[in-house]
N, C-alpha and C positions, 0 to 999 in steps of 0.2 A: 923867327922869334923863338927863343928857347922855352921849353915846357917842362914842368915838374910833375911827378906822379900825384894823382888826385888823392891817393891814400897815404903814402909814406914820404912824399915830397922829394924823392930822389930825382935828379935830372933825367929826362927821357932822351935817349939817343938812337933807339932802334925803331924804324918804321915797319909796321905790319901791313898797312894798306893806305895808300894815298889815292883817294877817289875824287880829287878835284873839289869843286864847289857844287852843291846841290841844294834844292829847297828841302824843307822838312818833309819827311816821307808820308806823314799822315795829314798834311795841310792841303786838303782838296780845295779847288777853286770854283767859284761861281763862273759860269760861262759868259763872262763879260770882259770887254777890253779893259775896263777899269781894274778889275780883279787881277788880270794878267799883268797889268802895268805895275801893280803894287807888290807883286810877288818878289820875295828876296831869296837869295842863295847864300849858303854859308860853307866855309871850308869843311871838308869831311876827311879827316885823317885819323888813323888809329896807330898808336905806338905802344910798346911794351916796356914795363919797368924792369930793369935788370935786377933789382933788389927784391921786390915782393911778387914779381911776375904778373902783375895786373895789366891786362891789355885794355886800353882806354882811348876814347876819342880825345883830341887835343882841345876842342872848342866846347865850352859849356853853354849850351842854349838854355835859357831859364825855363825850368820845368813848368812854372805857372803860366807860361805862354803856350805850352803844348797841351797840357792836360786841363783843358778848360771845359766849359759847359757844352761846347760843340765838338768835343773829342769824338772822332768817328769810329774808333775801334770798339766793337762790342763782341764779347767772347762767345755769346750764345749762337752765333751764326754758323758755327762749324759743328756738325753732328758728331764727327769723330772726336772732337775736343770734349764735347759733353759726355760721351762714353768714357773718355779717359778720366775725367774728374769724378764721375759717378763711381767708377771702380776705386778711385782714391778714397772717397768717403766711406765706402764699404770696408776697405782694407784698414784704414786708420781707426775706424770705430771698433773693429774686431781686435786689432793689435794692441791698442791702448785702452780698451775697455771703456769707451766713451758712452755716456748716457745722459739722463735728464738733469743730473747735477753737475755735468761738465760744462766747460766753456770753450768754444772754438772761435778763434778770431782769424779772419783772413785780411791780409793787407793787399791793397790793389784788388778789391773784390769785384770790380767792374759791375756788371749788371746782375749779380747774384747767381751767376752760372754754376758755381761750385757749392756755395753755402745752402742753396735750395735743397741739396741732397741730404745735408745734415738736418735741416728743418723737417724734412720728411721723416727723419728718425727720432724726432722730438729732442734733439740735442741743441741746447741754446747756442746761438751764433751772434756774431757782430762783424759787419764788414767795415773796412776803412777804405775809402775811395775818393780821390781828389776830383774826378770828373762828375759834376752834379747831374748831368743828363743820364749817365750810367747808374748813378746812385738812385735816381727816381725809379728807374726800371726795376732795380733790386727791391726797393721798398714795396713795389707792386707784387713781388713774389714772396712777400712776408719775410724778407731778409732785412733786419734792422741795419742801417748803414749810416756811418758818420762821414760827412764830406770833409776830408782833411788829408794832408800829406802826413806820412808816418815818419817818426823819428823819436828821439829821446823825450822831447817835450810832449808829444801826443801820448806816448806810452805812460809818462808820469801822470798826465791828466787822467787817463783811464784808470790807473791804479788808485788814484785819489778818490775815484768814484766807486771803488770796490770791484773793478773788473780785472781779473787775473786769468791767464789762459792755461788750460791743460794742453791745448794744441793750437799752434799758429800755422797758417799756410801762407806762402808768398810765391805765387806762380808767375814766372816771367816778369818779375819786377826788380829783382836785385840788380839787373843790368841798367835799369831806368833811373837810378838815383845818383845825382851828382856827388852827394856827400855820403859815401857808402859806410863810413865809420859811424856816423850819426844814425843812419838807418838801422844797421845791424845792432847797434847799442840799444835801440828801442826794444828789441826782442828780449834782450837780457833783463830789461826792467819789467816787461809785461808777463813773462813766464812765471808760472808757479814753480816751487822748488824742484818738482819732478816733472815739469812740463817739457814738451817737445816742440821744436820749431822745424818745419820742413820748408825747403826752398827748392823750386825747380827753375832751371835756367839752361839755355842752349850750351852744350859742352864745347869749349874752345877746341878741344881735340878734334871733334867732328867738323867744326868750321874749317880748320886747317886741312884736314884730310879731304873734305868734299868741296873745297874751293868756294865756300859759302860766303863770299865777300858781300853778297847782297843783304846779308843780315846785319851789316854795319850801317847804322844810320844815326842821326843826331839824337833821337830819343833813347838810343842805347849808348849810355856813357861807358859801360864796361863789357868786356868779353871774358868769360870766366872759366878758369881751370879749377880743378879740385885743389891743386897746390896753392893757388892764390886765395881761394875761399878759406882754406884752413888757416892760413896766416892772418887774414883779416879777422876771421871769427875769434881766433884766440886772443887777439889784442882787444876785442870788444866784449869779452866775458863769456863766450860760447865755445863749446868744443864739439866737433863732428864725431858721431859714433857709428853712422851707417850711411850708405849711399846706394842708390839704384840707378842703373843705366836704362834710359827710356828712349823709345823711337820718336817721340814728339819733337817737332821743330827741327827735323833733320838730325836728331841725336841730342838728347838732354840728360842732365843729371838731376836726381832728386836727392838732396842732401838732408840728413837728419841730424839735428844739433840739440844739445842740452846745455844747461848752465855748467860752468867750470866745476861746480860742486856735484854735478850729476854722477850717478853711479852706473849707468849703462855701459857695458863693455863694447869696445870697438869690434866691428865685424870683419870677417875675411874679405867681404866685398870691398870694404874701404881700402884694405891693403892692396887688393888687385887693381883698383883704379889708379891708386898712387903709382904702382909699378908700370901700368900701361902709359901713363903720361910721361914718365921718365924715359921709357923705351922709345916713345915717339919724338923725343927731343924738345919737349915743352920747357925745359930748363935752359935750353941753349939758344942764344940770340940768332944764330944763323938759320934756324928753323923758320923764324918769323921773316927774316930778310928774303928767304927763298919764296915765301908765299906772295909777297908784294910783287915780285917779278913775274909771277904766273898770271896775274889778273888780266893783263892786256891780251893774252892769248884767248881767254874765254870770250872777251868782248869782240875780238876779231872774228871768232867763229859765229857769233850771233849776227854780226853785221853782214857777214857773207851770206847767211841764210836769208836775211831781209832783202839783200840785193838780188839774190837768185829768185826769190818769190816775186819781186817787182818785175824782173826781166821776163818772167814766165806769165805775167798778168794775173798772179794769184793774190787773193785777199787774205790778209793776216789780221786776226783779232786776238785779244788777250782775255784770259779768265782770271779773275781775282784782282781787285784793286788793293793789293796787300802792300804794306810798307816795304817789304823786301823787294817786291816787284818794282816799286818806284825807284828804289836805289839802283836796281839793276838797269832799268831803262835809261835813267839819267846818266849813269856811268858809261853806258854803251853809246850815248849820244843819239838816242832814238828821237825822230821828229814825228809830229802828229800824223802826217800822211802815210808814214811807213807802217803804222798799226792803225787800222781803221777805227777801232773802238775797243773798249774793255767792258766787261760785265762783272757785277758783284751782287751777291744776295743782300747785302746791307743797304737798306733804302736811304741811309744817311749819305751814302756815297753816290747814289744814282742821280743823274742830272748834273753832276759836277764834272770838273776836268781833273785829270791826274796832275799832281804837282810837277812842274818842270817840263814835261812832255806835252801837256795840255790835250791829251787823248780823252775823248768824251767817255763817260761811264754810263752804262745802261743796265737795266734788269737782265737777268739771264735769259728771259724769253726772247730777247733781241737776237740771240744766236739763230733761232729757227727762222726768223724773218730775214736776216742778212745772209745766212748760209756761207760763212767764211770757209776758205780752203784749208786754213791752218788756224788752230786755237792754241796759243802759247799759254801754258800753265805757269803763272807767276808764283803762286804759293806752292812750290814743288813739294813741300812737306806733306801736303794732302792730295798728292797726285791721284792715288787710287780712288779716293772719294769723288774727285772731280770727273775722272774718266767714267766711273760707274754712273754718275748722275747725268752725264752728257753724251752717252754712247751713241745717241741718235745722229750725231754729226756724220757718222759713217754712211748714213743713208744717201748723202750727196757727195761722198768721197772725201769728206773732211778728215783731217788728221790732227792729232794732238802733238804738241812740241814741248819739250822740256829743255832748258838751256844751261842748267847747272848740274854737274860740274862741266858739262860739255853738251853740244847740241845732240839731241836724239829724238827720233820720231816714234810715236806710239800708234 
């Protein structure tokens, strides 16, 4: 079936990653036969638009079915992520002179993980968050939160109530919206004339370089380069004036945008990232075609590791019931018995089964009880944090394993 670009409607012809059919990566199951029987899988394929360069999934799973009151992802469970956003709050407050008369709005504010640091500085905040369970936690942190999806309509309603933003933050949400033009257009409505919008998202360049195909899943409709973002923003009334390269999520960009009428000059960093994308071939379709062909080799390497561990009578467990891990395990065709269990600090996931593979999820304390020989780190972007927190597995000869971009033992 032919597909057209979600942004500019150009016919899509180039496959970036065809990952077969998988369940939603954050849709954890109750450990019952009935829940397993009801589970659904959907095609998971990413293609690139030759016109606007937006990499996107071909299937649009309704967002309101994913980001519900039971949505299992809560940002505050990663200490390294909290450190990251605390530094952001400090830097933005200083750079843009934020204070008690300013207004900071975060879209996809989750459990108040970021805005709590602006509250501590007495800077007025507002969170916009579609998952009601996360919004309730944020309210408990004195972070006022509206339960809503963001776009032009929500932005217009906020402005009508007298809310305009000096700073908006949107961390790891730009990829999550099916109608990216409506979403970005909302920021152009909400910003004050000299306001600034920041967006953080995993950088497509790092995904390609690091074989990070596990970051492709149904909740991520788009995979973003600076080139694609600048084209989309320009058509929606925003222009990018600065960009930072970040280590988060395997390599991200933080883009700074202003209204088209904004007066801030473009930085040298912006020119440098543009040049690096061109040099890496992100404007050439053959770059994307080559990526798709390399995925099978990564999966073969992981399957060989599992087969070897089984032959040697070794127990394999997984750390982190992360969305990227669920994509990886399903694409590699992992069966429940091949990985004995997974652990996660998020108690909303404990006692559940991983989608697709049906591996049981326990609290991290289960590691000491079970003493696995290998602990596969699924959220490889926080490998250092996980290794430091679980170094005790070496007491019984346990070893850490990372599978992206290839198998390596730690």
